[in-house]
Structures are given as C-alpha cells and as structure tokens.
C-alpha positions in Angstrom: 17.1 -5.0 0.0 16.6 -1.5 1.4 12.9 -0.9 2.5 12.9 2.6 0.9 14.1 1.2 -2.4 11.4 -1.5 -2.4 8.7 1.0 -1.5 9.9 3.4 -4.2 9.8 0.6 -6.8 6.2 -0.3 -5.7 5.0 3.2 -6.1 6.8 3.5 -9.5 4.9 0.4 -10.6 1.6 1.8 -9.4 2.3 5.0 -11.3 3.5 3.2 -14.4 0.2 1.2 -14.5 -1.8 4.4 -14.3 0.4 5.8 -17.1 -0.4 2.8 -19.3 -4.1 3.7 -19.1 -3.2 7.2 -20.3 -0.5 6.1 -22.7 -1.9 7.9 -25.8 -1.1 11.3 -24.4 2.3 13.0 -24.0 3.3 13.7 -20.4 2.8 17.4 -20.8 -0.8 16.8 -22.1 -1.9 14.7 -19.2 -3.6 15.9 -16.1 -2.3 15.3 -12.6 -2.3 11.7 -11.6 -3.5 11.4 -8.0 -2.2 8.4 -5.9 -3.6 7.7 -2.5 -1.1 6.2 0.0 -2.6 4.5 3.1 0.1 3.8 5.6 0.8 4.0 9.3 2.3 7.4 10.0 1.5 7.8 13.8 0.8 4.2 15.0 3.0 1.3 16.0 4.5 1.0 12.5 5.1 4.7 12.0 8.8 4.1 11.2 7.7 2.1 8.2 5.2 4.7 7.0 7.9 7.4 7.1 10.1 5.2 4.9 7.2 4.7 2.6 6.7 8.5 2.4 10.4 9.1 1.7 10.5 6.4 -1.1 7.3 7.7 -2.7 8.6 11.3 -2.7 11.8 10.1 -4.5 9.7 8.3 -7.1 7.5 11.3 -7.7 10.6 13.5 -8.1 12.0 11.2 -10.8 8.7 11.0 -12.6 8.2 14.8 -12.5 11.7 15.2 -14.1 10.3 13.2 -17.0 7.3 15.5 -17.4 4.6 13.6 -15.4 2.5 15.4 -12.8 1.9 13.3 -9.7 0.1 14.2 -6.5 0.4 11.9 -3.6 -2.3 12.1 -0.9 -1.2 10.4 2.3 -3.7 8.9 4.8 -2.6 7.7 8.2 -4.5 4.7 9.3 -2.7 4.1 12.6 -2.6 0.3 11.8 -6.4 0.1 12.3 -8.6 -1.6 9.7 -11.6 0.6 10.2 -9.5 3.7 9.9 -8.0 2.3 6.7 -11.5 1.9 5.1 -12.4 5.4 6.1 -9.2 6.6 4.5 -9.9 4.7 1.3 -13.5 6.1 1.2 -12.1 9.6 1.5 -9.5 9.0 -1.2 -12.1 7.6 -3.6 -15.1 9.8 -2.9 -13.5 13.2 -2.0 -10.0 13.2 -3.4 -10.9 11.2 -6.6 -7.6 9.4 -6.8 -6.5 7.4 -9.8 -4.8 4.7 -7.7 -4.4 3.6 -4.1 -1.4 1.9 -2.4 -1.9 0.4 1.1 0.5 -1.3 3.4 0.2 -4.1 5.9 -2.6 -6.7 6.5 -5.1 -4.5 8.4 -5.3 -2.0 5.6 -4.7 -4.4 2.7 -7.6 -6.7 3.5 -10.2 -4.1 4.6 -9.4 -1.6 1.8 -9.4 -4.4 -0.7 -13.0 -5.3 0.4 -14.1 -1.7 -0.1 -12.4 -1.3 -3.5 -13.5 -4.7 -5.0 -16.2 -3.1 -7.1 -14.5 0.1 -7.9 -12.6 0.7 -11.2 -9.5 1.8 -9.5 -5.9 0.5 -9.5 -5.1 -1.0 -6.1 -1.7 -2.1 -5.1 -0.8 -3.3 -1.6 1.8 -5.2 0.3 0.9 -7.6 3.1 1.8 -10.9 4.6 1.2 -13.9 2.3 0.1 -16.0 5.3 -1.9 -14.6 8.1 0.2 -14.2 11.3 -2.7 -16.0 13.1 -2.3 -19.0 10.8 1.5 -19.1 11.5 0.8 -19.0 15.2 -1.6 -21.9 15.0 0.9 -23.9 13.0 3.5 -23.2 15.7 1.2 -24.2 18.5 0.2 -27.5 16.6 3.9 -28.3 15.9 4.9 -27.6 19.5 2.1 -29.9 20.7 3.1 -32.7 18.3 6.8 -32.5 19.3 5.9 -32.6 23.0 3.7 -35.7 22.5 6.3 -37.4 20.3 9.4 -36.6 22.4 8.5 -37.0 26.1 11.0 -35.4 28.6 
C-alpha cells in the first residue's frame, strides 16, 4: 500500500477520534482542532517525514471541505528520542494540541512515556518488535545453525 495513503488514513483516524470527543457540536461551531505531528523532517528518515506531511495535508484539505478546522503543527525530531520528547513537551505545554501523532520507535517510545499521564489522544506507528530483539534472534539462530551443521 502507498505510504502516503497509509499516513493519510492514520491522520484521519486521529482527527476522527478528536471529533468524537466534540461530537455534540456542528463542525462550524467547533474551534480549531490542533494536531501535533512529530516526524523526521531533516534526519536520516526525512523522505518518510515528507511523505507524512503530504498525506497529512491531504487529509486536512478533505476535512476542511467538510467544515472542520484543523491546524497541524509539525515538529522535526531528527530521529532522536530526546528531541522527540522536547517536541512533545512543546506541543503539549506551548501549542496546547488536542492530539499527537509520532512516527518510528525513537519517538513513539519516548513520547509515549512523556504522555502516559496526560489526557491527550496519542497515535503512533512503530515496529512491533524491537530491531535489537530481531538482531539477537538472528545471531542466536546463526549460532545454532553453525553448531548443528558443521562445514
């Protein structure tokens, strides 16, 4: 599936969840919904972050056509966990966002720790299994095969 489409769908889901909380109002009566997007825009995965931005902008355009007011606030975390937490702190304390979307394990884990006691919608995508765990499994499997099948 196209990355942009997947990311657009994710942001639509985030936005839809925020809308459910405000469901009793008509779109024209609601205030602006602020969504913080923490992604890599200048680091090693910047190509992915730009795809995220493009997908998010498409989702916002569609929702605005339906009468919703959406403001996306992007934070570049350069694929660094500490920078991701700083970005989340800014989004929560300064920008007062209604929801946060974060990408990749460094941000997902560190931001999740920061947000755990906040009453804020948090959606992220990350690896189900740590890449370190996969590497250890590979090393163990390689060792077992070498011991079982001598050359």
